[in-house]
mmCIF file of the protein (N, C-alpha, C, O) and its ligand, coordinates in Angstrom:
data_MODEL
# 
_entry.id   MODEL 
# 
loop_
_entity.id 
_entity.type 
_entity.pdbx_number_of_molecules 
1 polymer     1 
2 non-polymer 1 
# 
_entity_poly.entity_id                      1 
_entity_poly.type                           'polypeptide(L)' 
_entity_poly.nstd_linkage                   no 
_entity_poly.nstd_monomer                   no 
_entity_poly.pdbx_seq_one_letter_code       MSISMDDLELSCWECEGKGVIEQQGKQQTECPKCEGKGTVLTAQGQTLLHFIKKHL 
_entity_poly.pdbx_seq_one_letter_code_can   MSISMDDLELSCWECEGKGVIEQQGKQQTECPKCEGKGTVLTAQGQTLLHFIKKHL 
_entity_poly.pdbx_strand_id                 A 
# 
loop_
_entity_poly_seq.entity_id 
_entity_poly_seq.num 
_entity_poly_seq.mon_id 
_entity_poly_seq.hetero 
1 1  MET n 
1 2  SER n 
1 3  ILE n 
1 4  SER n 
1 5  MET n 
1 6  ASP n 
1 7  ASP n 
1 8  LEU n 
1 9  GLU n 
1 10 LEU n 
1 11 SER n 
1 12 CYS n 
1 13 TRP n 
1 14 GLU n 
1 15 CYS n 
1 16 GLU n 
1 17 GLY n 
1 18 LYS n 
1 19 GLY n 
1 20 VAL n 
1 21 ILE n 
1 22 GLU n 
1 23 GLN n 
1 24 GLN n 
1 25 GLY n 
1 26 LYS n 
1 27 GLN n 
1 28 GLN n 
1 29 THR n 
1 30 GLU n 
1 31 CYS n 
1 32 PRO n 
1 33 LYS n 
1 34 CYS n 
1 35 GLU n 
1 36 GLY n 
1 37 LYS n 
1 38 GLY n 
1 39 THR n 
1 40 VAL n 
1 41 LEU n 
1 42 THR n 
1 43 ALA n 
1 44 GLN n 
1 45 GLY n 
1 46 GLN n 
1 47 THR n 
1 48 LEU n 
1 49 LEU n 
1 50 HIS n 
1 51 PHE n 
1 52 ILE n 
1 53 LYS n 
1 54 LYS n 
1 55 HIS n 
1 56 LEU n 
# 
loop_
_struct_asym.id 
_struct_asym.entity_id 
A 1 
B 2 
# 
loop_
_chem_comp.id 
_chem_comp.type 
_chem_comp.mon_nstd_flag 
ALA 'L-peptide linking' y 
ASP 'L-peptide linking' y 
CYS 'L-peptide linking' y 
GLN 'L-peptide linking' y 
GLU 'L-peptide linking' y 
GLY 'peptide linking'   y 
HIS 'L-peptide linking' y 
ILE 'L-peptide linking' y 
LEU 'L-peptide linking' y 
LYS 'L-peptide linking' y 
MET 'L-peptide linking' y 
PHE 'L-peptide linking' y 
PRO 'L-peptide linking' y 
SER 'L-peptide linking' y 
THR 'L-peptide linking' y 
TRP 'L-peptide linking' y 
VAL 'L-peptide linking' y 
ZN  non-polymer         . 
# 
_pdbx_entity_nonpoly.entity_id   2 
_pdbx_entity_nonpoly.name        ? 
_pdbx_entity_nonpoly.comp_id     ZN 
# 
_pdbx_nonpoly_scheme.asym_id         B 
_pdbx_nonpoly_scheme.entity_id       2 
_pdbx_nonpoly_scheme.mon_id          ZN 
_pdbx_nonpoly_scheme.ndb_seq_num     1 
_pdbx_nonpoly_scheme.pdb_seq_num     101 
_pdbx_nonpoly_scheme.auth_seq_num    101 
_pdbx_nonpoly_scheme.pdb_mon_id      ZN 
_pdbx_nonpoly_scheme.auth_mon_id     ZN 
_pdbx_nonpoly_scheme.pdb_strand_id   A 
_pdbx_nonpoly_scheme.pdb_ins_code    . 
# 
loop_
_atom_site.group_PDB 
_atom_site.id 
_atom_site.type_symbol 
_atom_site.label_atom_id 
_atom_site.label_alt_id 
_atom_site.label_comp_id 
_atom_site.label_asym_id 
_atom_site.label_entity_id 
_atom_site.label_seq_id 
_atom_site.pdbx_PDB_ins_code 
_atom_site.Cartn_x 
_atom_site.Cartn_y 
_atom_site.Cartn_z 
_atom_site.occupancy 
_atom_site.B_iso_or_equiv 
_atom_site.pdbx_formal_charge 
_atom_site.auth_seq_id 
_atom_site.auth_comp_id 
_atom_site.auth_asym_id 
_atom_site.auth_atom_id 
_atom_site.pdbx_PDB_model_num 
ATOM   1   N  N  . MET A 1 1  ? 237.525 52.894 142.485 1.00 0.00 ? 1   MET A N  1 
ATOM   2   C  CA . MET A 1 1  ? 237.864 52.597 143.874 1.00 0.00 ? 1   MET A CA 1 
ATOM   3   C  C  . MET A 1 1  ? 237.955 53.897 144.674 1.00 0.00 ? 1   MET A C  1 
ATOM   4   O  O  . MET A 1 1  ? 238.584 54.859 144.234 1.00 0.00 ? 1   MET A O  1 
ATOM   5   N  N  . SER A 1 2  ? 237.355 53.917 145.790 1.00 0.00 ? 2   SER A N  1 
ATOM   6   C  CA . SER A 1 2  ? 237.486 55.087 146.645 1.00 0.00 ? 2   SER A CA 1 
ATOM   7   C  C  . SER A 1 2  ? 238.161 54.700 147.961 1.00 0.00 ? 2   SER A C  1 
ATOM   8   O  O  . SER A 1 2  ? 237.985 53.602 148.490 1.00 0.00 ? 2   SER A O  1 
ATOM   9   N  N  . ILE A 1 3  ? 238.923 55.639 148.448 1.00 0.00 ? 3   ILE A N  1 
ATOM   10  C  CA . ILE A 1 3  ? 239.639 55.404 149.706 1.00 0.00 ? 3   ILE A CA 1 
ATOM   11  C  C  . ILE A 1 3  ? 239.191 56.457 150.709 1.00 0.00 ? 3   ILE A C  1 
ATOM   12  O  O  . ILE A 1 3  ? 239.169 57.647 150.397 1.00 0.00 ? 3   ILE A O  1 
ATOM   13  N  N  . SER A 1 4  ? 238.848 56.035 151.868 1.00 0.00 ? 4   SER A N  1 
ATOM   14  C  CA . SER A 1 4  ? 238.517 57.017 152.893 1.00 0.00 ? 4   SER A CA 1 
ATOM   15  C  C  . SER A 1 4  ? 239.704 57.187 153.833 1.00 0.00 ? 4   SER A C  1 
ATOM   16  O  O  . SER A 1 4  ? 240.579 56.325 153.909 1.00 0.00 ? 4   SER A O  1 
ATOM   17  N  N  . MET A 1 5  ? 239.723 58.295 154.535 1.00 0.00 ? 5   MET A N  1 
ATOM   18  C  CA . MET A 1 5  ? 240.836 58.566 155.444 1.00 0.00 ? 5   MET A CA 1 
ATOM   19  C  C  . MET A 1 5  ? 240.981 57.475 156.497 1.00 0.00 ? 5   MET A C  1 
ATOM   20  O  O  . MET A 1 5  ? 242.084 57.175 156.953 1.00 0.00 ? 5   MET A O  1 
ATOM   21  N  N  . ASP A 1 6  ? 239.858 56.890 156.872 1.00 0.00 ? 6   ASP A N  1 
ATOM   22  C  CA . ASP A 1 6  ? 239.903 55.832 157.876 1.00 0.00 ? 6   ASP A CA 1 
ATOM   23  C  C  . ASP A 1 6  ? 240.653 54.596 157.390 1.00 0.00 ? 6   ASP A C  1 
ATOM   24  O  O  . ASP A 1 6  ? 241.151 53.797 158.183 1.00 0.00 ? 6   ASP A O  1 
ATOM   25  N  N  . ASP A 1 7  ? 240.722 54.457 156.052 1.00 0.00 ? 7   ASP A N  1 
ATOM   26  C  CA . ASP A 1 7  ? 241.467 53.335 155.501 1.00 0.00 ? 7   ASP A CA 1 
ATOM   27  C  C  . ASP A 1 7  ? 242.971 53.581 155.568 1.00 0.00 ? 7   ASP A C  1 
ATOM   28  O  O  . ASP A 1 7  ? 243.763 52.638 155.567 1.00 0.00 ? 7   ASP A O  1 
ATOM   29  N  N  . LEU A 1 8  ? 243.358 54.854 155.626 1.00 0.00 ? 8   LEU A N  1 
ATOM   30  C  CA . LEU A 1 8  ? 244.768 55.228 155.550 1.00 0.00 ? 8   LEU A CA 1 
ATOM   31  C  C  . LEU A 1 8  ? 245.406 55.475 156.908 1.00 0.00 ? 8   LEU A C  1 
ATOM   32  O  O  . LEU A 1 8  ? 246.567 55.139 157.138 1.00 0.00 ? 8   LEU A O  1 
ATOM   33  N  N  . GLU A 1 9  ? 244.637 56.058 157.788 1.00 0.00 ? 9   GLU A N  1 
ATOM   34  C  CA . GLU A 1 9  ? 245.185 56.320 159.111 1.00 0.00 ? 9   GLU A CA 1 
ATOM   35  C  C  . GLU A 1 9  ? 244.135 56.088 160.189 1.00 0.00 ? 9   GLU A C  1 
ATOM   36  O  O  . GLU A 1 9  ? 242.932 56.232 159.969 1.00 0.00 ? 9   GLU A O  1 
ATOM   37  N  N  . LEU A 1 10 ? 244.633 55.729 161.343 1.00 0.00 ? 10  LEU A N  1 
ATOM   38  C  CA . LEU A 1 10 ? 243.761 55.493 162.481 1.00 0.00 ? 10  LEU A CA 1 
ATOM   39  C  C  . LEU A 1 10 ? 244.187 56.385 163.630 1.00 0.00 ? 10  LEU A C  1 
ATOM   40  O  O  . LEU A 1 10 ? 245.363 56.717 163.776 1.00 0.00 ? 10  LEU A O  1 
ATOM   41  N  N  . SER A 1 11 ? 243.224 56.763 164.435 1.00 0.00 ? 11  SER A N  1 
ATOM   42  C  CA . SER A 1 11 ? 243.561 57.491 165.650 1.00 0.00 ? 11  SER A CA 1 
ATOM   43  C  C  . SER A 1 11 ? 244.440 56.596 166.510 1.00 0.00 ? 11  SER A C  1 
ATOM   44  O  O  . SER A 1 11 ? 244.132 55.423 166.720 1.00 0.00 ? 11  SER A O  1 
ATOM   45  N  N  . CYS A 1 12 ? 245.531 57.155 167.003 1.00 0.00 ? 12  CYS A N  1 
ATOM   46  C  CA . CYS A 1 12 ? 246.493 56.362 167.769 1.00 0.00 ? 12  CYS A CA 1 
ATOM   47  C  C  . CYS A 1 12 ? 245.853 55.823 169.048 1.00 0.00 ? 12  CYS A C  1 
ATOM   48  O  O  . CYS A 1 12 ? 245.274 56.570 169.836 1.00 0.00 ? 12  CYS A O  1 
ATOM   49  N  N  . TRP A 1 13 ? 245.970 54.532 169.229 1.00 0.00 ? 13  TRP A N  1 
ATOM   50  C  CA . TRP A 1 13 ? 245.348 53.906 170.409 1.00 0.00 ? 13  TRP A CA 1 
ATOM   51  C  C  . TRP A 1 13 ? 246.230 54.077 171.649 1.00 0.00 ? 13  TRP A C  1 
ATOM   52  O  O  . TRP A 1 13 ? 245.764 53.966 172.783 1.00 0.00 ? 13  TRP A O  1 
ATOM   53  N  N  . GLU A 1 14 ? 247.507 54.347 171.406 1.00 0.00 ? 14  GLU A N  1 
ATOM   54  C  CA . GLU A 1 14 ? 248.446 54.487 172.514 1.00 0.00 ? 14  GLU A CA 1 
ATOM   55  C  C  . GLU A 1 14 ? 248.177 55.770 173.309 1.00 0.00 ? 14  GLU A C  1 
ATOM   56  O  O  . GLU A 1 14 ? 248.189 55.767 174.540 1.00 0.00 ? 14  GLU A O  1 
ATOM   57  N  N  . CYS A 1 15 ? 247.934 56.863 172.579 1.00 0.00 ? 15  CYS A N  1 
ATOM   58  C  CA . CYS A 1 15 ? 247.736 58.164 173.233 1.00 0.00 ? 15  CYS A CA 1 
ATOM   59  C  C  . CYS A 1 15 ? 246.314 58.669 173.023 1.00 0.00 ? 15  CYS A C  1 
ATOM   60  O  O  . CYS A 1 15 ? 245.989 59.798 173.391 1.00 0.00 ? 15  CYS A O  1 
ATOM   61  N  N  . GLU A 1 16 ? 245.472 57.836 172.435 1.00 0.00 ? 16  GLU A N  1 
ATOM   62  C  CA . GLU A 1 16 ? 244.082 58.193 172.138 1.00 0.00 ? 16  GLU A CA 1 
ATOM   63  C  C  . GLU A 1 16 ? 243.973 59.427 171.259 1.00 0.00 ? 16  GLU A C  1 
ATOM   64  O  O  . GLU A 1 16 ? 243.065 60.243 171.421 1.00 0.00 ? 16  GLU A O  1 
ATOM   65  N  N  . GLY A 1 17 ? 244.908 59.553 170.327 1.00 0.00 ? 17  GLY A N  1 
ATOM   66  C  CA . GLY A 1 17 ? 244.851 60.637 169.340 1.00 0.00 ? 17  GLY A CA 1 
ATOM   67  C  C  . GLY A 1 17 ? 245.391 61.966 169.830 1.00 0.00 ? 17  GLY A C  1 
ATOM   68  O  O  . GLY A 1 17 ? 245.336 62.962 169.108 1.00 0.00 ? 17  GLY A O  1 
ATOM   69  N  N  . LYS A 1 18 ? 245.909 61.994 171.040 1.00 0.00 ? 18  LYS A N  1 
ATOM   70  C  CA . LYS A 1 18 ? 246.388 63.265 171.584 1.00 0.00 ? 18  LYS A CA 1 
ATOM   71  C  C  . LYS A 1 18 ? 247.834 63.569 171.185 1.00 0.00 ? 18  LYS A C  1 
ATOM   72  O  O  . LYS A 1 18 ? 248.244 64.730 171.170 1.00 0.00 ? 18  LYS A O  1 
ATOM   73  N  N  . GLY A 1 19 ? 248.591 62.546 170.869 1.00 0.00 ? 19  GLY A N  1 
ATOM   74  C  CA . GLY A 1 19 ? 249.984 62.749 170.481 1.00 0.00 ? 19  GLY A CA 1 
ATOM   75  C  C  . GLY A 1 19 ? 250.950 62.784 171.657 1.00 0.00 ? 19  GLY A C  1 
ATOM   76  O  O  . GLY A 1 19 ? 252.168 62.764 171.480 1.00 0.00 ? 19  GLY A O  1 
ATOM   77  N  N  . VAL A 1 20 ? 250.395 62.836 172.843 1.00 0.00 ? 20  VAL A N  1 
ATOM   78  C  CA . VAL A 1 20 ? 251.252 62.817 174.032 1.00 0.00 ? 20  VAL A CA 1 
ATOM   79  C  C  . VAL A 1 20 ? 250.751 61.770 175.021 1.00 0.00 ? 20  VAL A C  1 
ATOM   80  O  O  . VAL A 1 20 ? 249.556 61.487 175.104 1.00 0.00 ? 20  VAL A O  1 
ATOM   81  N  N  . ILE A 1 21 ? 251.671 61.218 175.749 1.00 0.00 ? 21  ILE A N  1 
ATOM   82  C  CA . ILE A 1 21 ? 251.333 60.267 176.793 1.00 0.00 ? 21  ILE A CA 1 
ATOM   83  C  C  . ILE A 1 21 ? 251.311 61.006 178.126 1.00 0.00 ? 21  ILE A C  1 
ATOM   84  O  O  . ILE A 1 21 ? 252.288 61.644 178.518 1.00 0.00 ? 21  ILE A O  1 
ATOM   85  N  N  . GLU A 1 22 ? 250.200 60.906 178.798 1.00 0.00 ? 22  GLU A N  1 
ATOM   86  C  CA . GLU A 1 22 ? 250.108 61.559 180.101 1.00 0.00 ? 22  GLU A CA 1 
ATOM   87  C  C  . GLU A 1 22 ? 250.397 60.550 181.193 1.00 0.00 ? 22  GLU A C  1 
ATOM   88  O  O  . GLU A 1 22 ? 249.731 59.523 181.319 1.00 0.00 ? 22  GLU A O  1 
ATOM   89  N  N  . GLN A 1 23 ? 251.393 60.870 181.965 1.00 0.00 ? 23  GLN A N  1 
ATOM   90  C  CA . GLN A 1 23 ? 251.735 59.997 183.079 1.00 0.00 ? 23  GLN A CA 1 
ATOM   91  C  C  . GLN A 1 23 ? 251.475 60.759 184.363 1.00 0.00 ? 23  GLN A C  1 
ATOM   92  O  O  . GLN A 1 23 ? 251.824 61.931 184.500 1.00 0.00 ? 23  GLN A O  1 
ATOM   93  N  N  . GLN A 1 24 ? 250.873 60.083 185.267 1.00 0.00 ? 24  GLN A N  1 
ATOM   94  C  CA . GLN A 1 24 ? 250.524 60.756 186.519 1.00 0.00 ? 24  GLN A CA 1 
ATOM   95  C  C  . GLN A 1 24 ? 251.772 61.250 187.247 1.00 0.00 ? 24  GLN A C  1 
ATOM   96  O  O  . GLN A 1 24 ? 252.720 60.498 187.473 1.00 0.00 ? 24  GLN A O  1 
ATOM   97  N  N  . GLY A 1 25 ? 251.745 62.530 187.605 1.00 0.00 ? 25  GLY A N  1 
ATOM   98  C  CA . GLY A 1 25 ? 252.844 63.105 188.370 1.00 0.00 ? 25  GLY A CA 1 
ATOM   99  C  C  . GLY A 1 25 ? 254.088 63.381 187.564 1.00 0.00 ? 25  GLY A C  1 
ATOM   100 O  O  . GLY A 1 25 ? 255.110 63.804 188.105 1.00 0.00 ? 25  GLY A O  1 
ATOM   101 N  N  . LYS A 1 26 ? 254.001 63.135 186.246 1.00 0.00 ? 26  LYS A N  1 
ATOM   102 C  CA . LYS A 1 26 ? 255.170 63.382 185.398 1.00 0.00 ? 26  LYS A CA 1 
ATOM   103 C  C  . LYS A 1 26 ? 254.791 64.302 184.257 1.00 0.00 ? 26  LYS A C  1 
ATOM   104 O  O  . LYS A 1 26 ? 253.615 64.565 184.004 1.00 0.00 ? 26  LYS A O  1 
ATOM   105 N  N  . GLN A 1 27 ? 255.806 64.779 183.582 1.00 0.00 ? 27  GLN A N  1 
ATOM   106 C  CA . GLN A 1 27 ? 255.576 65.616 182.401 1.00 0.00 ? 27  GLN A CA 1 
ATOM   107 C  C  . GLN A 1 27 ? 254.995 64.779 181.269 1.00 0.00 ? 27  GLN A C  1 
ATOM   108 O  O  . GLN A 1 27 ? 255.216 63.571 181.186 1.00 0.00 ? 27  GLN A O  1 
ATOM   109 N  N  . GLN A 1 28 ? 254.257 65.446 180.413 1.00 0.00 ? 28  GLN A N  1 
ATOM   110 C  CA . GLN A 1 28 ? 253.748 64.768 179.229 1.00 0.00 ? 28  GLN A CA 1 
ATOM   111 C  C  . GLN A 1 28 ? 254.911 64.459 178.294 1.00 0.00 ? 28  GLN A C  1 
ATOM   112 O  O  . GLN A 1 28 ? 255.808 65.279 178.101 1.00 0.00 ? 28  GLN A O  1 
ATOM   113 N  N  . THR A 1 29 ? 254.877 63.272 177.725 1.00 0.00 ? 29  THR A N  1 
ATOM   114 C  CA . THR A 1 29 ? 255.917 62.930 176.770 1.00 0.00 ? 29  THR A CA 1 
ATOM   115 C  C  . THR A 1 29 ? 255.286 62.632 175.418 1.00 0.00 ? 29  THR A C  1 
ATOM   116 O  O  . THR A 1 29 ? 254.151 62.165 175.328 1.00 0.00 ? 29  THR A O  1 
ATOM   117 N  N  . GLU A 1 30 ? 256.046 62.912 174.378 1.00 0.00 ? 30  GLU A N  1 
ATOM   118 C  CA . GLU A 1 30 ? 255.570 62.654 173.019 1.00 0.00 ? 30  GLU A CA 1 
ATOM   119 C  C  . GLU A 1 30 ? 255.326 61.159 172.853 1.00 0.00 ? 30  GLU A C  1 
ATOM   120 O  O  . GLU A 1 30 ? 256.133 60.325 173.263 1.00 0.00 ? 30  GLU A O  1 
ATOM   121 N  N  . CYS A 1 31 ? 254.211 60.854 172.251 1.00 0.00 ? 31  CYS A N  1 
ATOM   122 C  CA . CYS A 1 31 ? 253.854 59.451 172.061 1.00 0.00 ? 31  CYS A CA 1 
ATOM   123 C  C  . CYS A 1 31 ? 254.819 58.780 171.079 1.00 0.00 ? 31  CYS A C  1 
ATOM   124 O  O  . CYS A 1 31 ? 254.958 59.234 169.943 1.00 0.00 ? 31  CYS A O  1 
ATOM   125 N  N  . PRO A 1 32 ? 255.488 57.701 171.508 1.00 0.00 ? 32  PRO A N  1 
ATOM   126 C  CA . PRO A 1 32 ? 256.440 57.030 170.623 1.00 0.00 ? 32  PRO A CA 1 
ATOM   127 C  C  . PRO A 1 32 ? 255.767 56.256 169.485 1.00 0.00 ? 32  PRO A C  1 
ATOM   128 O  O  . PRO A 1 32 ? 256.367 56.004 168.440 1.00 0.00 ? 32  PRO A O  1 
ATOM   129 N  N  . LYS A 1 33 ? 254.524 55.895 169.715 1.00 0.00 ? 33  LYS A N  1 
ATOM   130 C  CA . LYS A 1 33 ? 253.800 55.102 168.714 1.00 0.00 ? 33  LYS A CA 1 
ATOM   131 C  C  . LYS A 1 33 ? 253.498 55.901 167.448 1.00 0.00 ? 33  LYS A C  1 
ATOM   132 O  O  . LYS A 1 33 ? 253.679 55.411 166.333 1.00 0.00 ? 33  LYS A O  1 
ATOM   133 N  N  . CYS A 1 34 ? 253.039 57.130 167.636 1.00 0.00 ? 34  CYS A N  1 
ATOM   134 C  CA . CYS A 1 34 ? 252.633 57.950 166.491 1.00 0.00 ? 34  CYS A CA 1 
ATOM   135 C  C  . CYS A 1 34 ? 253.565 59.148 166.293 1.00 0.00 ? 34  CYS A C  1 
ATOM   136 O  O  . CYS A 1 34 ? 253.323 59.991 165.429 1.00 0.00 ? 34  CYS A O  1 
ATOM   137 N  N  . GLU A 1 35 ? 254.640 59.219 167.105 1.00 0.00 ? 35  GLU A N  1 
ATOM   138 C  CA . GLU A 1 35 ? 255.607 60.318 167.039 1.00 0.00 ? 35  GLU A CA 1 
ATOM   139 C  C  . GLU A 1 35 ? 254.940 61.675 167.207 1.00 0.00 ? 35  GLU A C  1 
ATOM   140 O  O  . GLU A 1 35 ? 255.333 62.657 166.577 1.00 0.00 ? 35  GLU A O  1 
ATOM   141 N  N  . GLY A 1 36 ? 253.941 61.716 168.053 1.00 0.00 ? 36  GLY A N  1 
ATOM   142 C  CA . GLY A 1 36 ? 253.298 62.984 168.388 1.00 0.00 ? 36  GLY A CA 1 
ATOM   143 C  C  . GLY A 1 36 ? 252.237 63.432 167.399 1.00 0.00 ? 36  GLY A C  1 
ATOM   144 O  O  . GLY A 1 36 ? 251.654 64.505 167.554 1.00 0.00 ? 36  GLY A O  1 
ATOM   145 N  N  . LYS A 1 37 ? 251.986 62.627 166.396 1.00 0.00 ? 37  LYS A N  1 
ATOM   146 C  CA . LYS A 1 37 ? 251.010 63.019 165.369 1.00 0.00 ? 37  LYS A CA 1 
ATOM   147 C  C  . LYS A 1 37 ? 249.568 62.729 165.780 1.00 0.00 ? 37  LYS A C  1 
ATOM   148 O  O  . LYS A 1 37 ? 248.637 63.394 165.324 1.00 0.00 ? 37  LYS A O  1 
ATOM   149 N  N  . GLY A 1 38 ? 249.399 61.753 166.626 1.00 0.00 ? 38  GLY A N  1 
ATOM   150 C  CA . GLY A 1 38 ? 248.057 61.396 167.071 1.00 0.00 ? 38  GLY A CA 1 
ATOM   151 C  C  . GLY A 1 38 ? 247.367 60.392 166.169 1.00 0.00 ? 38  GLY A C  1 
ATOM   152 O  O  . GLY A 1 38 ? 246.294 59.883 166.492 1.00 0.00 ? 38  GLY A O  1 
ATOM   153 N  N  . THR A 1 39 ? 247.988 60.113 165.042 1.00 0.00 ? 39  THR A N  1 
ATOM   154 C  CA . THR A 1 39 ? 247.429 59.108 164.137 1.00 0.00 ? 39  THR A CA 1 
ATOM   155 C  C  . THR A 1 39 ? 248.528 58.153 163.687 1.00 0.00 ? 39  THR A C  1 
ATOM   156 O  O  . THR A 1 39 ? 249.701 58.522 163.630 1.00 0.00 ? 39  THR A O  1 
ATOM   157 N  N  . VAL A 1 40 ? 248.146 56.954 163.375 1.00 0.00 ? 40  VAL A N  1 
ATOM   158 C  CA . VAL A 1 40 ? 249.091 55.979 162.843 1.00 0.00 ? 40  VAL A CA 1 
ATOM   159 C  C  . VAL A 1 40 ? 248.595 55.496 161.484 1.00 0.00 ? 40  VAL A C  1 
ATOM   160 O  O  . VAL A 1 40 ? 247.396 55.348 161.250 1.00 0.00 ? 40  VAL A O  1 
ATOM   161 N  N  . LEU A 1 41 ? 249.559 55.256 160.595 1.00 0.00 ? 41  LEU A N  1 
ATOM   162 C  CA . LEU A 1 41 ? 249.202 54.788 159.262 1.00 0.00 ? 41  LEU A CA 1 
ATOM   163 C  C  . LEU A 1 41 ? 248.773 53.327 159.308 1.00 0.00 ? 41  LEU A C  1 
ATOM   164 O  O  . LEU A 1 41 ? 249.344 52.520 160.040 1.00 0.00 ? 41  LEU A O  1 
ATOM   165 N  N  . THR A 1 42 ? 247.773 53.008 158.525 1.00 0.00 ? 42  THR A N  1 
ATOM   166 C  CA . THR A 1 42 ? 247.415 51.601 158.329 1.00 0.00 ? 42  THR A CA 1 
ATOM   167 C  C  . THR A 1 42 ? 248.338 51.027 157.262 1.00 0.00 ? 42  THR A C  1 
ATOM   168 O  O  . THR A 1 42 ? 249.127 51.757 156.663 1.00 0.00 ? 42  THR A O  1 
ATOM   169 N  N  . ALA A 1 43 ? 248.246 49.744 157.028 1.00 0.00 ? 43  ALA A N  1 
ATOM   170 C  CA . ALA A 1 43 ? 249.051 49.115 155.981 1.00 0.00 ? 43  ALA A CA 1 
ATOM   171 C  C  . ALA A 1 43 ? 248.768 49.768 154.637 1.00 0.00 ? 43  ALA A C  1 
ATOM   172 O  O  . ALA A 1 43 ? 249.675 49.978 153.831 1.00 0.00 ? 43  ALA A O  1 
ATOM   173 N  N  . GLN A 1 44 ? 247.516 50.082 154.410 1.00 0.00 ? 44  GLN A N  1 
ATOM   174 C  CA . GLN A 1 44 ? 247.121 50.730 153.161 1.00 0.00 ? 44  GLN A CA 1 
ATOM   175 C  C  . GLN A 1 44 ? 247.704 52.139 153.071 1.00 0.00 ? 44  GLN A C  1 
ATOM   176 O  O  . GLN A 1 44 ? 248.139 52.581 152.008 1.00 0.00 ? 44  GLN A O  1 
ATOM   177 N  N  . GLY A 1 45 ? 247.704 52.829 154.204 1.00 0.00 ? 45  GLY A N  1 
ATOM   178 C  CA . GLY A 1 45 ? 248.278 54.167 154.254 1.00 0.00 ? 45  GLY A CA 1 
ATOM   179 C  C  . GLY A 1 45 ? 249.767 54.152 153.953 1.00 0.00 ? 45  GLY A C  1 
ATOM   180 O  O  . GLY A 1 45 ? 250.274 55.033 153.258 1.00 0.00 ? 45  GLY A O  1 
ATOM   181 N  N  . GLN A 1 46 ? 250.466 53.153 154.473 1.00 0.00 ? 46  GLN A N  1 
ATOM   182 C  CA . GLN A 1 46 ? 251.902 53.049 154.228 1.00 0.00 ? 46  GLN A CA 1 
ATOM   183 C  C  . GLN A 1 46 ? 252.184 52.738 152.773 1.00 0.00 ? 46  GLN A C  1 
ATOM   184 O  O  . GLN A 1 46 ? 253.140 53.253 152.193 1.00 0.00 ? 46  GLN A O  1 
ATOM   185 N  N  . THR A 1 47 ? 251.355 51.899 152.188 1.00 0.00 ? 47  THR A N  1 
ATOM   186 C  CA . THR A 1 47 ? 251.511 51.581 150.775 1.00 0.00 ? 47  THR A CA 1 
ATOM   187 C  C  . THR A 1 47 ? 251.358 52.832 149.925 1.00 0.00 ? 47  THR A C  1 
ATOM   188 O  O  . THR A 1 47 ? 252.136 53.068 149.001 1.00 0.00 ? 47  THR A O  1 
ATOM   189 N  N  . LEU A 1 48 ? 250.354 53.624 150.245 1.00 0.00 ? 48  LEU A N  1 
ATOM   190 C  CA . LEU A 1 48 ? 250.113 54.859 149.506 1.00 0.00 ? 48  LEU A CA 1 
ATOM   191 C  C  . LEU A 1 48 ? 251.279 55.829 149.682 1.00 0.00 ? 48  LEU A C  1 
ATOM   192 O  O  . LEU A 1 48 ? 251.703 56.478 148.726 1.00 0.00 ? 48  LEU A O  1 
ATOM   193 N  N  . LEU A 1 49 ? 251.786 55.925 150.891 1.00 0.00 ? 49  LEU A N  1 
ATOM   194 C  CA . LEU A 1 49 ? 252.909 56.814 151.169 1.00 0.00 ? 49  LEU A CA 1 
ATOM   195 C  C  . LEU A 1 49 ? 254.137 56.408 150.354 1.00 0.00 ? 49  LEU A C  1 
ATOM   196 O  O  . LEU A 1 49 ? 254.817 57.259 149.781 1.00 0.00 ? 49  LEU A O  1 
ATOM   197 N  N  . HIS A 1 50 ? 254.410 55.132 150.305 1.00 0.00 ? 50  HIS A N  1 
ATOM   198 C  CA . HIS A 1 50 ? 255.531 54.629 149.511 1.00 0.00 ? 50  HIS A CA 1 
ATOM   199 C  C  . HIS A 1 50 ? 255.342 54.968 148.039 1.00 0.00 ? 50  HIS A C  1 
ATOM   200 O  O  . HIS A 1 50 ? 256.275 55.370 147.344 1.00 0.00 ? 50  HIS A O  1 
ATOM   201 N  N  . PHE A 1 51 ? 254.117 54.793 147.592 1.00 0.00 ? 51  PHE A N  1 
ATOM   202 C  CA . PHE A 1 51 ? 253.793 55.070 146.201 1.00 0.00 ? 51  PHE A CA 1 
ATOM   203 C  C  . PHE A 1 51 ? 254.047 56.540 145.871 1.00 0.00 ? 51  PHE A C  1 
ATOM   204 O  O  . PHE A 1 51 ? 254.646 56.866 144.846 1.00 0.00 ? 51  PHE A O  1 
ATOM   205 N  N  . ILE A 1 52 ? 253.586 57.411 146.749 1.00 0.00 ? 52  ILE A N  1 
ATOM   206 C  CA . ILE A 1 52 ? 253.746 58.853 146.526 1.00 0.00 ? 52  ILE A CA 1 
ATOM   207 C  C  . ILE A 1 52 ? 255.219 59.237 146.529 1.00 0.00 ? 52  ILE A C  1 
ATOM   208 O  O  . ILE A 1 52 ? 255.676 59.979 145.659 1.00 0.00 ? 52  ILE A O  1 
ATOM   209 N  N  . LYS A 1 53 ? 255.961 58.731 147.510 1.00 0.00 ? 53  LYS A N  1 
ATOM   210 C  CA . LYS A 1 53 ? 257.396 59.050 147.604 1.00 0.00 ? 53  LYS A CA 1 
ATOM   211 C  C  . LYS A 1 53 ? 258.142 58.602 146.350 1.00 0.00 ? 53  LYS A C  1 
ATOM   212 O  O  . LYS A 1 53 ? 259.051 59.282 145.874 1.00 0.00 ? 53  LYS A O  1 
ATOM   213 N  N  . LYS A 1 54 ? 257.749 57.468 145.838 1.00 0.00 ? 54  LYS A N  1 
ATOM   214 C  CA . LYS A 1 54 ? 258.387 56.915 144.656 1.00 0.00 ? 54  LYS A CA 1 
ATOM   215 C  C  . LYS A 1 54 ? 258.232 57.842 143.465 1.00 0.00 ? 54  LYS A C  1 
ATOM   216 O  O  . LYS A 1 54 ? 259.135 57.952 142.636 1.00 0.00 ? 54  LYS A O  1 
ATOM   217 N  N  . HIS A 1 55 ? 257.096 58.505 143.381 1.00 0.00 ? 55  HIS A N  1 
ATOM   218 C  CA . HIS A 1 55 ? 256.791 59.312 142.211 1.00 0.00 ? 55  HIS A CA 1 
ATOM   219 C  C  . HIS A 1 55 ? 257.005 60.804 142.420 1.00 0.00 ? 55  HIS A C  1 
ATOM   220 O  O  . HIS A 1 55 ? 256.727 61.604 141.526 1.00 0.00 ? 55  HIS A O  1 
ATOM   221 N  N  . LEU A 1 56 ? 257.487 61.173 143.572 1.00 0.00 ? 56  LEU A N  1 
ATOM   222 C  CA . LEU A 1 56 ? 257.754 62.594 143.797 1.00 0.00 ? 56  LEU A CA 1 
ATOM   223 C  C  . LEU A 1 56 ? 259.014 63.030 143.054 1.00 0.00 ? 56  LEU A C  1 
ATOM   224 O  O  . LEU A 1 56 ? 259.400 64.197 143.124 1.00 0.00 ? 56  LEU A O  1 
HETATM 225 ZN ZN . ZN  B 2 .  ? 250.105 58.158 169.839 1.00 0.00 2 101 ZN  A ZN 1 
# 
């Protein structure tokens, strides 16, 4: 079985992968959806993360 990065994380649709939300006339704020990372974990990504944490 092979896993590609696209299976684990997706570019954040909220901030379009930038990690910040741009609001007109206001300061940029950190994207709450991805916590400023610009990517969000898929269900598969979260499963893998749990697995890794368990065995660390
Ligand atoms: Zn985001």
